[in-house]
PDB file with one MODEL, atoms N, CA, C and O in Angstrom:
MODEL        1
ATOM      1  N   UNK A   1       0.534  -1.170  -0.233  1.00  0.00           N
ATOM      2  CA  UNK A   1      -0.167  -0.043   0.056  1.00  0.00           C
ATOM      3  C   UNK A   1       0.841   1.436  -0.034  1.00  0.00           C
ATOM      4  O   UNK A   1       0.261   2.522  -0.052  1.00  0.00           O
ATOM      5  N   UNK A   2       1.959   1.393  -0.073  1.00  0.00           N
ATOM      6  CA  UNK A   2       3.183   2.235  -0.192  1.00  0.00           C
ATOM      7  C   UNK A   2       2.314   3.581  -1.050  1.00  0.00           C
ATOM      8  O   UNK A   2       2.009   4.696  -0.627  1.00  0.00           O
ATOM      9  N   UNK A   3       2.058   2.885  -2.529  1.00  0.00           N
ATOM     10  CA  UNK A   3       1.408   3.745  -3.131  1.00  0.00           C
ATOM     11  C   UNK A   3       0.389   4.932  -2.773  1.00  0.00           C
ATOM     12  O   UNK A   3       0.590   6.121  -3.021  1.00  0.00           O
ATOM     13  N   UNK A   4      -0.841   4.345  -2.090  1.00  0.00           N
ATOM     14  CA  UNK A   4      -1.750   5.237  -1.436  1.00  0.00           C
ATOM     15  C   UNK A   4      -1.310   6.226  -0.114  1.00  0.00           C
ATOM     16  O   UNK A   4      -1.845   7.261   0.285  1.00  0.00           O
ATOM     17  N   UNK A   5      -0.250   5.573   0.346  1.00  0.00           N
ATOM     18  CA  UNK A   5       0.398   6.409   1.132  1.00  0.00           C
ATOM     19  C   UNK A   5       0.930   7.670   0.688  1.00  0.00           C
ATOM     20  O   UNK A   5       0.975   8.716   1.334  1.00  0.00           O
ATOM     21  N   UNK A   6       1.317   7.462  -0.453  1.00  0.00           N
ATOM     22  CA  UNK A   6       2.376   8.244  -1.198  1.00  0.00           C
ATOM     23  C   UNK A   6       1.480   9.321  -1.963  1.00  0.00           C
ATOM     24  O   UNK A   6       1.812  10.494  -2.132  1.00  0.00           O
ATOM     25  N   UNK A   7       0.202   8.691  -2.430  1.00  0.00           N
ATOM     26  CA  UNK A   7      -0.368   9.362  -3.156  1.00  0.00           C
ATOM     27  C   UNK A   7      -0.902  10.579  -2.059  1.00  0.00           C
ATOM     28  O   UNK A   7      -0.594  11.760  -2.219  1.00  0.00           O
ATOM     29  N   UNK A   8      -1.847  10.036  -0.792  1.00  0.00           N
ATOM     30  CA  UNK A   8      -2.240  11.115   0.002  1.00  0.00           C
ATOM     31  C   UNK A   8      -1.332  12.165   0.658  1.00  0.00           C
ATOM     32  O   UNK A   8      -1.744  13.232   1.114  1.00  0.00           O
ATOM     33  N   UNK A   9       0.326  11.631   0.659  1.00  0.00           N
ATOM     34  CA  UNK A   9       0.814  12.666   1.282  1.00  0.00           C
ATOM     35  C   UNK A   9       1.592  13.863   0.155  1.00  0.00           C
ATOM     36  O   UNK A   9       2.177  14.903   0.461  1.00  0.00           O
ATOM     37  N   UNK A  10       1.330  13.235  -1.309  1.00  0.00           N
ATOM     38  CA  UNK A  10       1.487  14.228  -1.986  1.00  0.00           C
ATOM     39  C   UNK A  10       0.810  15.131  -2.758  1.00  0.00           C
ATOM     40  O   UNK A  10       0.978  15.624  -3.874  1.00  0.00           O
ATOM     41  N   UNK A  11      -0.088  15.234  -1.783  1.00  0.00           N
ATOM     42  CA  UNK A  11      -1.644  16.147  -2.508  1.00  0.00           C
ATOM     43  C   UNK A  11      -2.599  15.649  -3.859  1.00  0.00           C
ATOM     44  O   UNK A  11      -3.130  16.573  -4.475  1.00  0.00           O
ATOM     45  N   UNK A  12      -2.776  14.655  -4.212  1.00  0.00           N
ATOM     46  CA  UNK A  12      -3.143  13.739  -4.823  1.00  0.00           C
ATOM     47  C   UNK A  12      -4.251  12.832  -3.948  1.00  0.00           C
ATOM     48  O   UNK A  12      -4.695  11.836  -4.520  1.00  0.00           O
ATOM     49  N   UNK A  13      -4.545  13.015  -3.094  1.00  0.00           N
ATOM     50  CA  UNK A  13      -6.094  12.447  -2.503  1.00  0.00           C
ATOM     51  C   UNK A  13      -6.716  12.871  -2.566  1.00  0.00           C
ATOM     52  O   UNK A  13      -7.451  12.621  -1.611  1.00  0.00           O
ATOM     53  N   UNK A  14      -7.210  13.730  -3.333  1.00  0.00           N
ATOM     54  CA  UNK A  14      -8.247  13.990  -3.786  1.00  0.00           C
ATOM     55  C   UNK A  14      -8.442  13.011  -5.235  1.00  0.00           C
ATOM     56  O   UNK A  14      -9.641  12.736  -5.296  1.00  0.00           O
ATOM     57  N   UNK A  15      -7.941  12.595  -6.029  1.00  0.00           N
ATOM     58  CA  UNK A  15      -8.147  11.765  -6.635  1.00  0.00           C
ATOM     59  C   UNK A  15      -8.336  10.146  -6.191  1.00  0.00           C
ATOM     60  O   UNK A  15      -8.826   9.393  -7.033  1.00  0.00           O
ATOM     61  N   UNK A  16      -8.040   9.737  -5.188  1.00  0.00           N
ATOM     62  CA  UNK A  16      -8.755   8.968  -4.503  1.00  0.00           C
ATOM     63  C   UNK A  16     -10.149   8.745  -4.134  1.00  0.00           C
ATOM     64  O   UNK A  16     -10.930   7.848  -4.454  1.00  0.00           O
ATOM     65  N   UNK A  17     -10.308  10.006  -3.215  1.00  0.00           N
ATOM     66  CA  UNK A  17     -11.551  10.160  -2.317  1.00  0.00           C
ATOM     67  C   UNK A  17     -12.668  10.965  -3.508  1.00  0.00           C
ATOM     68  O   UNK A  17     -13.800  10.490  -3.605  1.00  0.00           O
ATOM     69  N   UNK A  18     -12.334  12.025  -4.269  1.00  0.00           N
ATOM     70  CA  UNK A  18     -13.296  12.353  -4.672  1.00  0.00           C
ATOM     71  C   UNK A  18     -14.170  11.859  -5.618  1.00  0.00           C
ATOM     72  O   UNK A  18     -13.764  10.903  -6.279  1.00  0.00           O
ATOM     73  N   UNK A  19     -15.449  12.354  -5.870  1.00  0.00           N
ATOM     74  CA  UNK A  19     -16.484  11.651  -6.803  1.00  0.00           C
ATOM     75  C   UNK A  19     -15.932  12.861  -8.220  1.00  0.00           C
ATOM     76  O   UNK A  19     -15.758  14.078  -8.282  1.00  0.00           O
ATOM     77  N   UNK A  20     -15.816  11.760  -9.143  1.00  0.00           N
ATOM     78  CA  UNK A  20     -15.819  12.294 -10.648  1.00  0.00           C
ATOM     79  C   UNK A  20     -15.518  11.205 -11.436  1.00  0.00           C
ATOM     80  O   UNK A  20     -15.211  10.139 -10.901  1.00  0.00           O
ATOM     81  N   UNK A  21     -15.561  11.317 -12.568  1.00  0.00           N
ATOM     82  CA  UNK A  21     -14.431  10.401 -13.742  1.00  0.00           C
ATOM     83  C   UNK A  21     -13.117  10.395 -13.529  1.00  0.00           C
ATOM     84  O   UNK A  21     -12.347  11.353 -13.595  1.00  0.00           O
ATOM     85  N   UNK A  22     -12.819   8.968 -13.199  1.00  0.00           N
ATOM     86  CA  UNK A  22     -11.225   8.535 -13.401  1.00  0.00           C
ATOM     87  C   UNK A  22     -10.783   8.604 -11.707  1.00  0.00           C
ATOM     88  O   UNK A  22      -9.739   8.280 -11.141  1.00  0.00           O
ATOM     89  N   UNK A  23     -11.964   9.127 -11.234  1.00  0.00           N
ATOM     90  CA  UNK A  23     -11.478   8.478  -9.515  1.00  0.00           C
ATOM     91  C   UNK A  23     -11.541   7.513  -8.827  1.00  0.00           C
ATOM     92  O   UNK A  23     -12.548   6.914  -9.205  1.00  0.00           O
ATOM     93  N   UNK A  24     -10.872   6.737  -7.675  1.00  0.00           N
ATOM     94  CA  UNK A  24     -11.432   5.512  -7.393  1.00  0.00           C
ATOM     95  C   UNK A  24     -12.720   5.829  -6.049  1.00  0.00           C
ATOM     96  O   UNK A  24     -13.274   4.937  -5.407  1.00  0.00           O
ATOM     97  N   UNK A  25     -12.930   7.140  -5.906  1.00  0.00           N
ATOM     98  CA  UNK A  25     -13.940   7.360  -4.545  1.00  0.00           C
ATOM     99  C   UNK A  25     -13.701   6.897  -3.431  1.00  0.00           C
ATOM    100  O   UNK A  25     -14.602   6.621  -2.639  1.00  0.00           O
ATOM    101  N   UNK A  26     -12.242   6.707  -3.137  1.00  0.00           N
ATOM    102  CA  UNK A  26     -12.046   5.689  -1.880  1.00  0.00           C
ATOM    103  C   UNK A  26     -12.924   6.505  -0.295  1.00  0.00           C
ATOM    104  O   UNK A  26     -12.985   7.694   0.018  1.00  0.00           O
ATOM    105  N   UNK A  27     -13.414   5.432   0.315  1.00  0.00           N
ATOM    106  CA  UNK A  27     -14.584   6.010   1.442  1.00  0.00           C
ATOM    107  C   UNK A  27     -13.346   6.101   2.404  1.00  0.00           C
ATOM    108  O   UNK A  27     -12.426   5.286   2.476  1.00  0.00           O
ATOM    109  N   UNK A  28     -13.536   7.466   3.259  1.00  0.00           N
ATOM    110  CA  UNK A  28     -12.844   7.978   4.189  1.00  0.00           C
ATOM    111  C   UNK A  28     -13.311   7.980   5.898  1.00  0.00           C
ATOM    112  O   UNK A  28     -14.250   7.225   6.153  1.00  0.00           O
ATOM    113  N   UNK A  29     -12.907   8.523   6.708  1.00  0.00           N
ATOM    114  CA  UNK A  29     -13.566   8.915   7.518  1.00  0.00           C
ATOM    115  C   UNK A  29     -12.387   9.923   8.675  1.00  0.00           C
ATOM    116  O   UNK A  29     -11.192   9.836   8.395  1.00  0.00           O
ATOM    117  N   UNK A  30     -12.687  10.594   9.595  1.00  0.00           N
ATOM    118  CA  UNK A  30     -11.845  11.424  10.040  1.00  0.00           C
ATOM    119  C   UNK A  30     -11.992  11.076  11.750  1.00  0.00           C
ATOM    120  O   UNK A  30     -13.010  10.833  12.399  1.00  0.00           O
ATOM    121  N   UNK A  31     -10.596  11.156  12.175  1.00  0.00           N
ATOM    122  CA  UNK A  31     -10.734  10.358  13.517  1.00  0.00           C
ATOM    123  C   UNK A  31      -9.604  11.881  13.717  1.00  0.00           C
ATOM    124  O   UNK A  31      -8.949  12.322  12.773  1.00  0.00           O
ATOM    125  N   UNK A  32      -9.581  12.577  15.319  1.00  0.00           N
ATOM    126  CA  UNK A  32      -9.126  13.409  15.925  1.00  0.00           C
ATOM    127  C   UNK A  32      -8.339  14.412  14.469  1.00  0.00           C
ATOM    128  O   UNK A  32      -7.134  14.429  14.218  1.00  0.00           O
ATOM    129  N   UNK A  33      -9.248  15.036  13.826  1.00  0.00           N
ATOM    130  CA  UNK A  33      -8.754  15.811  12.789  1.00  0.00           C
ATOM    131  C   UNK A  33      -8.022  15.390  11.770  1.00  0.00           C
ATOM    132  O   UNK A  33      -7.538  16.198  10.976  1.00  0.00           O
ATOM    133  N   UNK A  34      -7.805  13.800  11.633  1.00  0.00           N
ATOM    134  CA  UNK A  34      -6.661  13.261  10.353  1.00  0.00           C
ATOM    135  C   UNK A  34      -7.643  12.803   9.502  1.00  0.00           C
ATOM    136  O   UNK A  34      -8.633  12.448  10.141  1.00  0.00           O
ATOM    137  N   UNK A  35      -7.742  12.690   8.473  1.00  0.00           N
ATOM    138  CA  UNK A  35      -8.569  11.949   7.237  1.00  0.00           C
ATOM    139  C   UNK A  35      -7.938  10.692   6.948  1.00  0.00           C
ATOM    140  O   UNK A  35      -6.849  10.609   6.380  1.00  0.00           O
ATOM    141  N   UNK A  36      -8.607   9.737   7.329  1.00  0.00           N
ATOM    142  CA  UNK A  36      -8.240   8.336   7.054  1.00  0.00           C
ATOM    143  C   UNK A  36      -8.863   7.564   6.028  1.00  0.00           C
ATOM    144  O   UNK A  36     -10.002   7.871   5.675  1.00  0.00           O
ATOM    145  N   UNK A  37      -8.115   6.355   5.368  1.00  0.00           N
ATOM    146  CA  UNK A  37      -9.206   5.488   4.749  1.00  0.00           C
ATOM    147  C   UNK A  37     -10.025   4.378   5.141  1.00  0.00           C
ATOM    148  O   UNK A  37      -9.381   3.372   5.440  1.00  0.00           O
ATOM    149  N   UNK A  38     -11.236   4.295   5.218  1.00  0.00           N
ATOM    150  CA  UNK A  38     -11.708   3.191   5.950  1.00  0.00           C
ATOM    151  C   UNK A  38     -10.857   1.417   5.034  1.00  0.00           C
ATOM    152  O   UNK A  38     -10.180   1.388   4.006  1.00  0.00           O
ATOM    153  N   UNK A  39     -11.140   0.615   5.638  1.00  0.00           N
ATOM    154  CA  UNK A  39     -10.598  -0.459   5.329  1.00  0.00           C
ATOM    155  C   UNK A  39     -11.313  -0.932   4.308  1.00  0.00           C
ATOM    156  O   UNK A  39     -12.500  -1.184   4.518  1.00  0.00           O
ATOM    157  N   UNK A  40     -10.591  -1.212   2.627  1.00  0.00           N
ATOM    158  CA  UNK A  40     -10.871  -1.999   1.923  1.00  0.00           C
ATOM    159  C   UNK A  40     -10.006  -3.420   1.006  1.00  0.00           C
ATOM    160  O   UNK A  40      -8.919  -3.880   1.357  1.00  0.00           O
ATOM    161  N   UNK A  41     -10.548  -3.744   0.201  1.00  0.00           N
ATOM    162  CA  UNK A  41      -9.272  -4.569  -0.445  1.00  0.00           C
ATOM    163  C   UNK A  41      -9.565  -4.489  -1.629  1.00  0.00           C
ATOM    164  O   UNK A  41     -10.779  -4.680  -1.712  1.00  0.00           O
ATOM    165  N   UNK A  42      -8.965  -4.243  -2.973  1.00  0.00           N
ATOM    166  CA  UNK A  42      -9.477  -3.656  -4.429  1.00  0.00           C
ATOM    167  C   UNK A  42      -8.261  -4.825  -5.009  1.00  0.00           C
ATOM    168  O   UNK A  42      -7.052  -4.955  -4.821  1.00  0.00           O
ATOM    169  N   UNK A  43      -9.211  -5.501  -5.735  1.00  0.00           N
ATOM    170  CA  UNK A  43      -8.395  -6.681  -6.744  1.00  0.00           C
ATOM    171  C   UNK A  43      -8.343  -5.929  -8.096  1.00  0.00           C
ATOM    172  O   UNK A  43      -9.359  -5.573  -8.695  1.00  0.00           O
ATOM    173  N   UNK A  44      -6.947  -5.693  -8.575  1.00  0.00           N
ATOM    174  CA  UNK A  44      -6.983  -5.054  -9.955  1.00  0.00           C
ATOM    175  C   UNK A  44      -6.240  -6.196 -11.011  1.00  0.00           C
ATOM    176  O   UNK A  44      -5.299  -6.953 -10.771  1.00  0.00           O
ATOM    177  N   UNK A  45      -7.043  -6.017 -12.279  1.00  0.00           N
ATOM    178  CA  UNK A  45      -6.006  -6.892 -13.449  1.00  0.00           C
ATOM    179  C   UNK A  45      -6.080  -6.084 -14.534  1.00  0.00           C
ATOM    180  O   UNK A  45      -7.112  -5.542 -14.928  1.00  0.00           O
ATOM    181  N   UNK A  46      -5.071  -5.998 -14.995  1.00  0.00           N
ATOM    182  CA  UNK A  46      -4.763  -5.554 -16.321  1.00  0.00           C
ATOM    183  C   UNK A  46      -4.965  -3.869 -15.977  1.00  0.00           C
ATOM    184  O   UNK A  46      -5.458  -3.257 -16.925  1.00  0.00           O
ATOM    185  N   UNK A  47      -4.661  -3.056 -14.787  1.00  0.00           N
ATOM    186  CA  UNK A  47      -5.209  -2.025 -14.615  1.00  0.00           C
ATOM    187  C   UNK A  47      -6.265  -1.549 -14.392  1.00  0.00           C
ATOM    188  O   UNK A  47      -6.385  -0.328 -14.500  1.00  0.00           O
ATOM    189  N   UNK A  48      -7.202  -2.232 -14.068  1.00  0.00           N
ATOM    190  CA  UNK A  48      -8.430  -1.913 -13.747  1.00  0.00           C
ATOM    191  C   UNK A  48      -8.864  -2.837 -12.505  1.00  0.00           C
ATOM    192  O   UNK A  48      -8.419  -3.959 -12.264  1.00  0.00           O
ATOM    193  N   UNK A  49      -9.839  -2.119 -11.759  1.00  0.00           N
ATOM    194  CA  UNK A  49     -10.035  -2.526 -10.334  1.00  0.00           C
ATOM    195  C   UNK A  49     -11.317  -3.399 -10.887  1.00  0.00           C
ATOM    196  O   UNK A  49     -12.249  -2.860 -11.484  1.00  0.00           O
ATOM    197  N   UNK A  50     -11.251  -4.829 -10.615  1.00  0.00           N
ATOM    198  CA  UNK A  50     -12.154  -6.038 -11.161  1.00  0.00           C
ATOM    199  C   UNK A  50     -12.984  -6.395  -9.973  1.00  0.00           C
ATOM    200  O   UNK A  50     -14.175  -6.596 -10.212  1.00  0.00           O
ATOM    201  N   UNK A  51     -12.585  -6.511  -8.750  1.00  0.00           N
ATOM    202  CA  UNK A  51     -13.411  -6.569  -7.553  1.00  0.00           C
ATOM    203  C   UNK A  51     -12.807  -5.801  -6.472  1.00  0.00           C
ATOM    204  O   UNK A  51     -11.606  -5.555  -6.367  1.00  0.00           O
ATOM    205  N   UNK A  52     -14.149  -5.280  -5.322  1.00  0.00           N
ATOM    206  CA  UNK A  52     -13.918  -4.753  -4.006  1.00  0.00           C
ATOM    207  C   UNK A  52     -14.320  -5.020  -3.138  1.00  0.00           C
ATOM    208  O   UNK A  52     -15.523  -4.794  -3.009  1.00  0.00           O
ATOM    209  N   UNK A  53     -13.605  -5.644  -2.039  1.00  0.00           N
ATOM    210  CA  UNK A  53     -14.037  -5.811  -0.936  1.00  0.00           C
ATOM    211  C   UNK A  53     -14.521  -4.983   0.204  1.00  0.00           C
ATOM    212  O   UNK A  53     -13.744  -4.743   1.128  1.00  0.00           O
ATOM    213  N   UNK A  54     -15.629  -4.568   0.215  1.00  0.00           N
ATOM    214  CA  UNK A  54     -16.074  -3.619   1.377  1.00  0.00           C
ATOM    215  C   UNK A  54     -17.361  -3.661   2.036  1.00  0.00           C
ATOM    216  O   UNK A  54     -18.310  -4.052   1.357  1.00  0.00           O
ATOM    217  N   UNK A  55     -17.512  -3.409   2.942  1.00  0.00           N
ATOM    218  CA  UNK A  55     -16.608  -3.245   4.446  1.00  0.00           C
ATOM    219  C   UNK A  55     -16.195  -4.615   4.834  1.00  0.00           C
ATOM    220  O   UNK A  55     -16.882  -5.635   4.895  1.00  0.00           O
ATOM    221  N   UNK A  56     -14.943  -4.436   5.081  1.00  0.00           N
ATOM    222  CA  UNK A  56     -14.148  -5.453   5.588  1.00  0.00           C
ATOM    223  C   UNK A  56     -14.469  -5.771   7.102  1.00  0.00           C
ATOM    224  O   UNK A  56     -13.837  -5.317   8.056  1.00  0.00           O
ATOM    225  N   UNK A  57     -15.444  -6.538   7.163  1.00  0.00           N
ATOM    226  CA  UNK A  57     -15.833  -7.224   8.491  1.00  0.00           C
ATOM    227  C   UNK A  57     -16.413  -8.414   8.214  1.00  0.00           C
ATOM    228  O   UNK A  57     -17.129  -8.578   7.226  1.00  0.00           O
ATOM    229  N   UNK A  58     -16.049  -9.640   9.360  1.00  0.00           N
ATOM    230  CA  UNK A  58     -14.902  -9.291  10.415  1.00  0.00           C
ATOM    231  C   UNK A  58     -13.479  -8.758   9.774  1.00  0.00           C
ATOM    232  O   UNK A  58     -13.382  -8.991   8.569  1.00  0.00           O
ATOM    233  N   UNK A  59     -12.513  -8.173  10.297  1.00  0.00           N
ATOM    234  CA  UNK A  59     -11.213  -7.790   9.541  1.00  0.00           C
ATOM    235  C   UNK A  59     -10.528  -9.112   9.276  1.00  0.00           C
ATOM    236  O   UNK A  59      -9.915  -9.394   8.246  1.00  0.00           O
ATOM    237  N   UNK A  60     -10.720  -9.939  10.401  1.00  0.00           N
ATOM    238  CA  UNK A  60      -9.595 -11.046   9.977  1.00  0.00           C
ATOM    239  C   UNK A  60     -10.162 -12.134   9.277  1.00  0.00           C
ATOM    240  O   UNK A  60      -9.514 -13.181   9.282  1.00  0.00           O
ATOM    241  N   UNK A  61     -11.243 -12.101   8.672  1.00  0.00           N
ATOM    242  CA  UNK A  61     -11.930 -13.137   7.581  1.00  0.00           C
ATOM    243  C   UNK A  61     -11.213 -12.166   6.343  1.00  0.00           C
ATOM    244  O   UNK A  61     -10.886 -13.025   5.523  1.00  0.00           O
ATOM    245  N   UNK A  62     -10.976 -11.409   6.020  1.00  0.00           N
ATOM    246  CA  UNK A  62     -10.911 -10.540   4.814  1.00  0.00           C
ATOM    247  C   UNK A  62      -9.872 -11.129   4.039  1.00  0.00           C
ATOM    248  O   UNK A  62     -10.218 -11.147   2.858  1.00  0.00           O
ATOM    249  N   UNK A  63      -8.733 -11.622   4.219  1.00  0.00           N
ATOM    250  CA  UNK A  63      -7.828 -12.624   3.374  1.00  0.00           C
ATOM    251  C   UNK A  63      -8.591 -13.628   2.849  1.00  0.00           C
ATOM    252  O   UNK A  63      -8.778 -13.707   1.635  1.00  0.00           O
ATOM    253  N   UNK A  64      -9.148 -14.564   3.793  1.00  0.00           N
ATOM    254  CA  UNK A  64      -9.683 -15.645   3.413  1.00  0.00           C
ATOM    255  C   UNK A  64     -10.690 -15.341   1.951  1.00  0.00           C
ATOM    256  O   UNK A  64     -10.546 -15.727   0.791  1.00  0.00           O
ATOM    257  N   UNK A  65     -11.663 -14.542   2.555  1.00  0.00           N
ATOM    258  CA  UNK A  65     -12.751 -13.821   1.333  1.00  0.00           C
ATOM    259  C   UNK A  65     -12.092 -13.858   0.260  1.00  0.00           C
ATOM    260  O   UNK A  65     -12.521 -14.558  -0.657  1.00  0.00           O
ATOM    261  N   UNK A  66     -10.833 -13.085   0.096  1.00  0.00           N
ATOM    262  CA  UNK A  66     -10.129 -12.539  -0.777  1.00  0.00           C
ATOM    263  C   UNK A  66      -9.905 -13.699  -1.748  1.00  0.00           C
ATOM    264  O   UNK A  66     -10.362 -13.766  -2.889  1.00  0.00           O
ATOM    265  N   UNK A  67      -9.086 -14.664  -1.091  1.00  0.00           N
ATOM    266  CA  UNK A  67      -8.591 -16.025  -1.306  1.00  0.00           C
ATOM    267  C   UNK A  67      -9.857 -16.762  -2.254  1.00  0.00           C
ATOM    268  O   UNK A  67      -9.672 -17.147  -3.408  1.00  0.00           O
ATOM    269  N   UNK A  68     -11.173 -16.870  -1.518  1.00  0.00           N
ATOM    270  CA  UNK A  68     -12.118 -17.505  -1.928  1.00  0.00           C
ATOM    271  C   UNK A  68     -12.477 -16.379  -2.978  1.00  0.00           C
ATOM    272  O   UNK A  68     -12.729 -17.188  -3.871  1.00  0.00           O
ATOM    273  N   UNK A  69     -12.612 -15.647  -3.340  1.00  0.00           N
ATOM    274  CA  UNK A  69     -13.151 -14.633  -4.512  1.00  0.00           C
ATOM    275  C   UNK A  69     -12.176 -15.180  -5.114  1.00  0.00           C
ATOM    276  O   UNK A  69     -12.520 -16.116  -5.836  1.00  0.00           O
ATOM    277  N   UNK A  70     -10.905 -14.912  -5.087  1.00  0.00           N
ATOM    278  CA  UNK A  70      -9.798 -15.044  -6.614  1.00  0.00           C
ATOM    279  C   UNK A  70      -9.966 -16.494  -6.984  1.00  0.00           C
ATOM    280  O   UNK A  70      -9.878 -16.801  -8.173  1.00  0.00           O
ATOM    281  N   UNK A  71     -10.256 -17.630  -5.854  1.00  0.00           N
ATOM    282  CA  UNK A  71     -10.516 -18.533  -6.728  1.00  0.00           C
ATOM    283  C   UNK A  71     -11.354 -18.746  -7.277  1.00  0.00           C
ATOM    284  O   UNK A  71     -11.171 -19.565  -8.178  1.00  0.00           O
ATOM    285  N   UNK A  72     -12.632 -18.242  -7.136  1.00  0.00           N
ATOM    286  CA  UNK A  72     -13.644 -18.804  -8.000  1.00  0.00           C
ATOM    287  C   UNK A  72     -13.738 -17.606  -9.263  1.00  0.00           C
ATOM    288  O   UNK A  72     -14.439 -17.934 -10.219  1.00  0.00           O
ATOM    289  N   UNK A  73     -13.193 -16.486  -9.312  1.00  0.00           N
ATOM    290  CA  UNK A  73     -12.411 -15.872 -10.400  1.00  0.00           C
ATOM    291  C   UNK A  73     -11.735 -16.590 -11.669  1.00  0.00           C
ATOM    292  O   UNK A  73     -12.000 -16.566 -12.871  1.00  0.00           O
ATOM    293  N   UNK A  74     -10.494 -17.409 -10.701  1.00  0.00           N
ATOM    294  CA  UNK A  74      -9.553 -18.053 -11.580  1.00  0.00           C
ATOM    295  C   UNK A  74     -10.485 -19.443 -12.091  1.00  0.00           C
ATOM    296  O   UNK A  74     -10.170 -19.713 -13.250  1.00  0.00           O
ATOM    297  N   UNK A  75     -11.239 -20.122 -11.702  1.00  0.00           N
ATOM    298  CA  UNK A  75     -11.936 -21.449 -12.253  1.00  0.00           C
ATOM    299  C   UNK A  75     -13.322 -21.074 -12.877  1.00  0.00           C
ATOM    300  O   UNK A  75     -14.079 -21.953 -13.287  1.00  0.00           O
ATOM    301  N   UNK A  76     -13.657 -19.641 -12.942  1.00  0.00           N
ATOM    302  CA  UNK A  76     -14.506 -19.443 -13.925  1.00  0.00           C
ATOM    303  C   UNK A  76     -15.730 -19.499 -13.417  1.00  0.00           C
ATOM    304  O   UNK A  76     -16.569 -19.407 -14.313  1.00  0.00           O
ATOM    305  N   UNK A  77     -16.439 -19.674 -11.770  1.00  0.00           N
ATOM    306  CA  UNK A  77     -17.419 -19.129 -11.144  1.00  0.00           C
ATOM    307  C   UNK A  77     -17.889 -17.997 -10.920  1.00  0.00           C
ATOM    308  O   UNK A  77     -19.069 -17.687 -10.755  1.00  0.00           O
ATOM    309  N   UNK A  78     -16.492 -17.020 -10.905  1.00  0.00           N
ATOM    310  CA  UNK A  78     -17.084 -15.959 -10.278  1.00  0.00           C
ATOM    311  C   UNK A  78     -17.676 -14.889 -11.443  1.00  0.00           C
ATOM    312  O   UNK A  78     -18.131 -13.758 -11.274  1.00  0.00           O
ATOM    313  N   UNK A  79     -17.595 -15.251 -12.025  1.00  0.00           N
ATOM    314  CA  UNK A  79     -18.088 -14.153 -13.372  1.00  0.00           C
ATOM    315  C   UNK A  79     -17.131 -12.889 -13.469  1.00  0.00           C
ATOM    316  O   UNK A  79     -16.063 -12.799 -12.864  1.00  0.00           O
ATOM    317  N   UNK A  80     -17.715 -11.832 -14.398  1.00  0.00           N
ATOM    318  CA  UNK A  80     -16.860 -10.667 -13.957  1.00  0.00           C
ATOM    319  C   UNK A  80     -17.311  -9.217 -13.539  1.00  0.00           C
ATOM    320  O   UNK A  80     -16.904  -8.085 -13.799  1.00  0.00           O
ATOM    321  N   UNK A  81     -18.157  -9.655 -12.907  1.00  0.00           N
ATOM    322  CA  UNK A  81     -18.992  -8.828 -12.136  1.00  0.00           C
ATOM    323  C   UNK A  81     -17.834  -8.265 -10.584  1.00  0.00           C
ATOM    324  O   UNK A  81     -17.354  -9.019  -9.739  1.00  0.00           O
ATOM    325  N   UNK A  82     -17.699  -6.934 -10.661  1.00  0.00           N
ATOM    326  CA  UNK A  82     -17.307  -6.649  -9.594  1.00  0.00           C
ATOM    327  C   UNK A  82     -18.145  -6.427  -8.341  1.00  0.00           C
ATOM    328  O   UNK A  82     -19.370  -6.315  -8.395  1.00  0.00           O
ATOM    329  N   UNK A  83     -17.398  -6.363  -7.139  1.00  0.00           N
ATOM    330  CA  UNK A  83     -18.419  -6.898  -5.937  1.00  0.00           C
ATOM    331  C   UNK A  83     -18.752  -5.120  -5.437  1.00  0.00           C
ATOM    332  O   UNK A  83     -18.177  -4.165  -5.958  1.00  0.00           O
ATOM    333  N   UNK A  84     -19.561  -5.035  -4.584  1.00  0.00           N
ATOM    334  CA  UNK A  84     -20.054  -4.130  -3.916  1.00  0.00           C
ATOM    335  C   UNK A  84     -18.720  -2.845  -3.643  1.00  0.00           C
ATOM    336  O   UNK A  84     -17.654  -3.242  -3.172  1.00  0.00           O
ATOM    337  N   UNK A  85     -18.822  -1.969  -3.837  1.00  0.00           N
ATOM    338  CA  UNK A  85     -17.638  -1.216  -3.492  1.00  0.00           C
ATOM    339  C   UNK A  85     -17.988   0.020  -3.152  1.00  0.00           C
ATOM    340  O   UNK A  85     -19.198   0.216  -3.043  1.00  0.00           O
ATOM    341  N   UNK A  86     -17.246   0.930  -2.949  1.00  0.00           N
ATOM    342  CA  UNK A  86     -17.149   2.189  -2.254  1.00  0.00           C
ATOM    343  C   UNK A  86     -17.988   3.255  -3.017  1.00  0.00           C
ATOM    344  O   UNK A  86     -17.969   4.394  -2.548  1.00  0.00           O
ATOM    345  N   UNK A  87     -18.815   2.991  -4.278  1.00  0.00           N
ATOM    346  CA  UNK A  87     -19.294   3.886  -4.637  1.00  0.00           C
ATOM    347  C   UNK A  87     -20.383   4.294  -4.220  1.00  0.00           C
ATOM    348  O   UNK A  87     -20.727   5.409  -4.612  1.00  0.00           O
ATOM    349  N   UNK A  88     -21.043   3.748  -3.544  1.00  0.00           N
ATOM    350  CA  UNK A  88     -22.574   4.390  -2.755  1.00  0.00           C
ATOM    351  C   UNK A  88     -22.038   4.722  -1.501  1.00  0.00           C
ATOM    352  O   UNK A  88     -22.815   5.045  -0.603  1.00  0.00           O
ATOM    353  N   UNK A  89     -20.963   4.695  -1.326  1.00  0.00           N
ATOM    354  CA  UNK A  89     -20.399   4.811   0.405  1.00  0.00           C
ATOM    355  C   UNK A  89     -20.384   6.762   0.317  1.00  0.00           C
ATOM    356  O   UNK A  89     -20.131   7.539  -0.603  1.00  0.00           O
ATOM    357  N   UNK A  90     -20.786   6.958   1.757  1.00  0.00           N
ATOM    358  CA  UNK A  90     -19.969   8.082   1.675  1.00  0.00           C
ATOM    359  C   UNK A  90     -18.738   8.611   2.824  1.00  0.00           C
ATOM    360  O   UNK A  90     -18.534   8.055   3.903  1.00  0.00           O
ATOM    361  N   UNK A  91     -17.953   9.875   2.276  1.00  0.00           N
ATOM    362  CA  UNK A  91     -16.898   9.871   3.153  1.00  0.00           C
ATOM    363  C   UNK A  91     -17.578  10.477   4.555  1.00  0.00           C
ATOM    364  O   UNK A  91     -18.669  11.047   4.528  1.00  0.00           O
ATOM    365  N   UNK A  92     -16.992  10.334   5.488  1.00  0.00           N
ATOM    366  CA  UNK A  92     -17.244  11.191   6.780  1.00  0.00           C
ATOM    367  C   UNK A  92     -16.145  12.089   7.047  1.00  0.00           C
ATOM    368  O   UNK A  92     -16.181  12.835   8.025  1.00  0.00           O
TER     369      UNK A  92
ENDMDL
END
């Protein structure tokens, strides 16, 4: 995740969280005056996000959920439809 940290610290955070074409619109929250990203997992293929795991709950199950999702995709049972993502989520 260093690229997300770098993007956030170099002033490109708007491209990751703002609504608009060509942005990821990642969900955020604020704590102690600091804007933070909510937990999510993105699966990318050929430079495109093909699956989103959000919300990540419970966090200790996320790795197993991701492996199961990848297994379904590679076996042909997962289809090409992306999962529920941050699109409808609101930043707080």
